[in-house]
C-alpha positions in Angstrom: 70.2 144.8 108.2 69.5 141.3 109.7 67.6 140.3 106.5 70.6 141.5 104.4 73.0 139.6 106.6 70.9 136.4 106.3 70.8 136.7 102.5 74.6 137.2 102.4 75.1 134.2 104.6 72.9 132.0 102.3 74.8 133.3 99.3 78.1 132.6 100.9 77.0 129.0 101.7 75.8 128.4 98.2 79.1 129.7 96.8 81.2 127.7 99.1 79.2 124.5 98.5 79.7 124.9 94.7 83.3 123.7 95.1 82.3 120.8 97.4 80.0 118.9 95.1 76.9 120.6 96.6 76.3 123.1 93.8 72.7 121.8 93.2 71.4 123.0 96.6 69.4 126.2 96.1 69.5 129.2 98.4 65.8 128.9 99.3 66.2 125.4 100.7 69.2 126.4 102.7 67.4 129.4 104.1 64.2 127.4 105.0 66.3 124.7 106.6 68.2 127.3 108.7 64.9 128.8 109.8 63.8 125.4 111.2 67.1 125.4 113.1 67.6 121.7 113.9 67.7 118.2 112.5 67.4 114.7 114.1 69.3 111.9 112.4 68.9 108.2 113.0 72.0 106.4 111.7 72.4 102.7 110.9 76.0 103.0 109.6 78.8 102.7 112.1 78.7 105.5 114.8 82.0 107.2 113.9 80.8 107.8 110.3 77.4 109.0 111.6 79.0 111.4 114.0 81.3 112.8 111.4 78.5 113.3 108.9 76.2 115.0 111.5 78.9 117.2 112.8 80.0 118.4 109.4 76.4 119.1 108.4 76.0 121.3 111.5 79.3 123.1 110.7 78.3 123.8 107.1 74.8 125.1 107.7 74.6 126.2 111.3 71.8 123.8 111.9 71.9 122.0 115.3 72.1 118.4 114.4 71.3 115.6 116.8 72.0 111.9 116.0 71.5 108.5 117.4 73.0 105.2 116.2 70.3 102.4 115.8 70.3 99.3 113.8 68.0 99.3 110.7 65.5 97.0 112.5 65.4 99.4 115.5 64.8 102.4 113.3 62.1 100.5 111.4 60.4 99.4 114.6 60.6 102.9 116.0 59.0 104.7 113.1 56.4 102.0 112.7 55.4 102.6 116.3 55.4 106.4 115.9 53.2 105.9 112.7 53.6 109.2 110.9 54.7 111.3 113.8 58.4 110.5 114.0 60.8 111.7 116.7 63.5 111.8 114.0 63.7 113.5 110.6 66.1 111.4 108.5 67.6 108.0 108.3 71.3 107.6 107.3 73.1 104.4 106.4 72.0 100.8 106.6 70.9 98.3 104.0 67.8 99.2 101.9 65.6 96.2 102.6 64.2 97.8 105.8 63.9 101.1 103.9 61.8 99.4 101.2 59.6 97.8 103.9 59.2 101.2 105.5 58.4 103.0 102.2 55.8 100.4 101.4 54.2 101.0 104.8 54.0 104.8 104.1 56.6 105.7 106.7 59.1 107.5 104.3 58.6 110.7 102.4 59.2 110.9 98.7 61.7 113.7 97.7 63.2 114.3 94.3 66.8 115.2 95.2 68.8 117.3 92.7 72.1 115.8 93.7 70.8 112.3 92.8 71.9 113.2 89.2 75.4 112.3 90.4 74.5 108.7 91.4 76.4 106.1 89.4 73.2 104.3 88.3 69.5 104.5 88.7 69.7 101.2 90.7 71.1 103.3 93.6 67.9 105.1 94.2 64.2 104.4 94.8 62.3 105.2 91.6 59.8 107.3 93.5 62.4 109.1 95.6 61.8 107.4 98.9 65.5 106.6 99.5 68.8 107.3 97.8 72.0 105.2 97.9 75.3 106.5 99.3 77.4 103.4 99.4 77.6 99.7 98.4 78.8 96.8 100.5 79.6 93.1 99.5 78.2 90.3 101.6 80.6 87.5 102.5 82.4 85.7 105.3 85.2 86.9 107.6 87.2 84.1 109.2 89.8 83.9 112.0 92.7 82.0 110.3 94.6 81.3 113.5 91.5 79.6 115.1 90.8 77.6 112.0 94.5 76.4 111.9 94.3 75.6 115.6 91.2 73.5 115.0 92.7 71.9 111.9 89.8 73.2 109.7 89.8 74.7 106.2 88.0 78.0 105.6 84.5 77.8 104.1 84.5 78.8 100.5 80.8 79.0 99.9 77.3 79.1 101.5 76.9 75.3 101.4 80.2 74.9 103.3 78.8 76.7 106.3 76.6 73.6 106.9 79.5 71.3 107.5 79.2 69.6 111.0 82.8 70.6 111.8 81.7 74.2 112.0 79.2 73.6 114.8 79.3 76.5 117.2 81.8 78.5 115.1 79.5 80.6 112.9 77.9 84.0 113.8 75.2 85.8 111.9 73.0 88.8 112.8 69.4 88.7 114.0 66.7 89.3 111.2 64.5 91.0 113.8 67.0 93.8 114.4 69.5 93.8 111.5 69.0 94.7 107.9 72.1 92.6 107.1 70.3 89.5 108.2 67.3 90.3 106.0 69.7 90.7 103.1 71.2 87.3 103.9 67.7 85.7 103.9 66.8 87.4 100.6 70.2 86.4 99.0 69.7 82.7 99.8 66.1 82.8 98.6 67.3 84.2 95.3 70.1 81.7 95.0 68.2 78.6 96.1 64.5 79.4 95.8 62.2 80.0 98.8 61.6 76.4 100.1 65.3 75.3 99.7 66.5 78.5 101.4 64.3 77.8 104.4 65.6 74.3 104.7 69.1 75.7 104.4 68.6 78.1 107.3 67.3 75.3 109.5 70.6 73.4 108.8 72.7 76.5 109.2 71.1 77.2 112.6 72.8 74.0 113.9 76.2 75.7 113.5 75.3 79.2 114.7 76.7 80.2 118.1 75.1 83.7 118.2 72.8 86.0 116.2 73.9 89.5 116.9 71.7 92.6 117.2 73.8 94.5 114.6 74.9 93.4 111.2 78.5 94.4 112.0 78.4 92.4 115.2 80.0 89.2 113.9 82.9 91.1 112.3 83.9 92.8 115.6 84.4 89.4 117.3 86.4 87.6 114.6 89.8 89.1 115.3 89.7 88.3 119.0 88.6 84.7 118.2 85.3 84.8 119.9 83.7 84.3 116.5 85.6 82.0 114.1 83.4 82.5 111.0 81.3 85.6 110.7 78.7 86.3 108.0 78.4 90.0 107.1 79.7 92.8 105.0 83.3 92.5 103.9 84.0 96.2 104.5 83.4 95.6 108.2 86.1 92.9 108.0 88.4 95.4 106.4 87.8 97.8 109.2 88.9 95.2 111.7 92.0 94.2 109.7 93.1 97.8 109.5 92.8 98.1 113.2 95.5 95.5 113.4 93.8 92.1 113.3 95.9 90.5 110.6 94.4 87.1 111.4 91.2 87.8 109.5 90.6 86.5 106.0 87.8 87.8 103.7 85.8 85.3 101.6 83.4 85.9 98.7 81.1 82.8 98.6 81.8 80.7 95.5 78.1 80.2 94.6 77.7 84.0 94.4 76.7 86.7 96.7 74.7 89.9 96.9 75.3 93.4 98.1 73.7 96.1 100.1 73.0 99.6 99.1 73.4 101.8 102.1 70.8 104.5 101.9 69.4 107.8 103.3 65.8 108.9 103.5 63.3 111.3 105.0 60.7 110.2 107.6 57.1 110.9 106.6 55.6 113.6 109.0 59.0 114.7 110.2 59.2 118.0 112.2 62.0 119.6 110.1 61.2 118.8 106.5 63.4 121.4 104.9 66.4 120.5 107.0 65.7 116.9 106.1 65.7 117.7 102.4 68.9 119.7 102.8 70.4 116.6 104.5 69.5 114.4 101.5 71.3 116.8 99.2 74.3 116.9 101.5 74.4 113.1 101.9 74.5 112.7 98.1 77.7 114.7 97.8 81.4 114.0 98.1 81.5 116.5 101.0 79.5 113.9 103.1 80.4 110.5 101.8 84.2 111.0 101.6 84.1 111.4 105.4 83.5 107.6 105.6 87.2 106.8 104.8 88.5 108.7 107.9 85.7 107.3 110.0 86.8 103.7 109.3 83.8 102.9 107.0 85.2 101.3 103.9 82.2 100.8 101.6 82.3 101.4 97.9 80.8 104.8 97.2 78.1 105.1 94.5 78.4 108.8 93.8 80.3 109.5 90.6 82.2 112.6 91.8 83.3 110.9 95.1 86.7 109.5 95.6 86.7 105.8 96.6 88.3 105.0 100.0 92.0 104.3 99.3 92.2 101.7 102.1 90.0 99.3 100.2 92.2 99.1 97.1 94.8 96.5 98.4 92.1 94.0 99.2 91.2 93.7 95.5 87.4 93.4 96.0 85.3 93.9 92.9 82.1 95.7 93.8 80.5 94.4 90.6 81.2 90.7 91.2 77.8 90.1 92.7 74.5 88.4 91.6 71.8 90.4 89.9 69.9 91.1 93.1 66.1 91.3 92.7 65.3 94.5 94.6 61.6 94.3 93.6 61.2 90.8 95.1 63.0 92.0 98.3 60.8 95.1 98.4 57.6 93.1 98.1 58.5 90.0 100.1 61.1 90.7 102.8 58.6 90.9 105.6 57.1 87.5 104.6 60.5 85.9 104.1 61.5 86.9 107.7 58.3 85.5 109.0 58.9 82.3 107.1 62.4 82.1 108.4 61.4 82.2 112.0 58.5 79.7 111.3 61.1 77.4 109.8 63.4 77.6 112.8 60.5 77.2 115.2 61.8 76.4 118.8 65.4 77.0 117.5 64.8 80.7 117.6 66.1 81.0 121.2 68.3 83.2 123.4 71.1 83.2 120.8 69.0 85.9 119.0 70.4 89.0 120.6 68.4 92.3 120.8 70.7 94.3 123.0 
């Protein structure tokens, strides 16, 4: 009788998921995942989205789901230290440069997800199945217009403008040691300017930086209150602040061009709950999961064809395709070296402004 009940439950889940964009998940995987009974998720998206996604996964499948919000750099450092015996099972959210570094180091498990067929393009997945994209975010500037008016300053329109001496102490960026966003900024400037010129650029930019935050979204959260006047980060984080009532924030796409993140999800090599982790990947690549982002104040562009884009983003008129042809292979192969070169270039300037807490 218990076996019959379990089979009926699995069948019911498969049937119910068919109307939710989860039709590609097979009964055997669901059953195996439920037998494992739990899942541990490390999330590098904002915590409300992480919490909503984990809670809904638990509701759908009856699998106890634990989660912890960590920056991409923190997750990368944690799984590197654990070296094939991770305390977590899956990674959810956060830009792909640290994912690529982790895959190269053998810390992620390849899995060919069936629901990856619904991705808008092959660019939104690792060719070998080490990670899959769930959203896309545009890199740019968020500025406090009231503070700029008070100081009698015009808003920066491009990367080179950030070097102007009048912006000294007004610019915030994230810490490349802890934030994938900062690694993307480094890669972006290398691709726009070339390696040596980019390193010279960061030495000059450092003169205007007031703080390097632990998290990539850190600068955006301080712009509205005026603590940060010019923040470098993802524009969807600025949108979240504007929709919370900070109408003194303006969003700027750098005139020289900008890049974008692919927010991803992946399985940790050697994880304790492999089947539950695979089920999570299938779930994460469905509207049932990614459409939770809108209500959780995460306003990235979704990269799954059948998913509905967050309505809140439309009035801002951002074009997710108005970006440079970002070289993911160069980033995959060289991010670690570029970050080392960055800190070598800054030398003694890499001081207490680089936050790790």
